[in-house]
C-alpha positions in Angstrom: 79.2 122.5 92.4 82.8 121.6 91.4 83.5 118.0 90.3 86.3 116.3 92.2 89.2 115.1 90.1 89.6 111.7 91.8 92.4 110.5 89.4 94.6 113.5 90.4 93.8 113.1 94.1 94.5 109.3 94.2 97.8 109.8 92.3 99.0 112.4 94.9 102.1 111.2 96.7 101.1 113.5 99.6 97.9 111.6 100.1 99.6 108.3 100.2 102.3 109.6 102.5 99.6 110.8 104.8 97.8 107.4 104.6 101.1 105.7 105.5 101.5 108.0 108.5 97.9 107.3 109.7 98.4 103.6 109.3 101.7 103.7 111.2 100.2 105.9 113.9 97.2 103.5 114.4 99.6 100.6 114.5 101.5 102.2 117.3 98.2 102.9 119.2 97.3 99.3 119.0 100.8 98.4 120.1 102.0 96.4 117.1 105.7 95.6 117.0 108.1 97.8 115.1 108.7 95.4 112.3 105.0 95.0 111.6 104.6 98.8 111.5 107.5 99.1 109.1 106.0 96.3 106.9 102.6 98.0 106.8 103.9 101.4 106.1 106.2 100.0 103.3 103.2 98.2 101.8 101.1 101.4 101.8 103.9 103.3 100.1 104.5 100.5 97.5 100.8 100.4 96.6 100.8 104.2 96.3 103.7 104.1 93.9 102.0 101.6 91.7 98.7 103.4 91.7 100.3 106.7 91.0 102.3 105.2 88.1 99.2 103.5 86.6 97.1 106.7 86.8 99.9 108.9 85.4 100.7 106.6 82.5 96.9 106.3 81.7 96.7 110.1 81.5 99.8 110.2 79.2 98.4 107.5 77.0 95.0 109.2 76.8 96.6 112.5 75.8 98.7 110.7 73.1 95.5 109.1 71.7 93.7 112.4 71.7 96.6 114.1 69.8 96.8 111.2 67.3 93.0 111.4 66.7 93.3 115.2 66.2 96.1 114.8 63.7 94.0 112.3 61.6 91.1 114.7 61.6 93.1 117.4 59.8 
């Protein structure tokens, strides 16, 4: 069975755009006003940006550490 790469999936902008769409759609179903819907969608996109940045930078840092450790072993 294949292991799911959660870091890659959670850093996907497509996932977070879809989540914002779902949240906005549900907000419309429950008849929230337009400014509330915009605020919620904006919050989801903002959180997605931060999460994507943190995960991506973590991967870059981990790769740099791996390369530095490899250089020292030579």
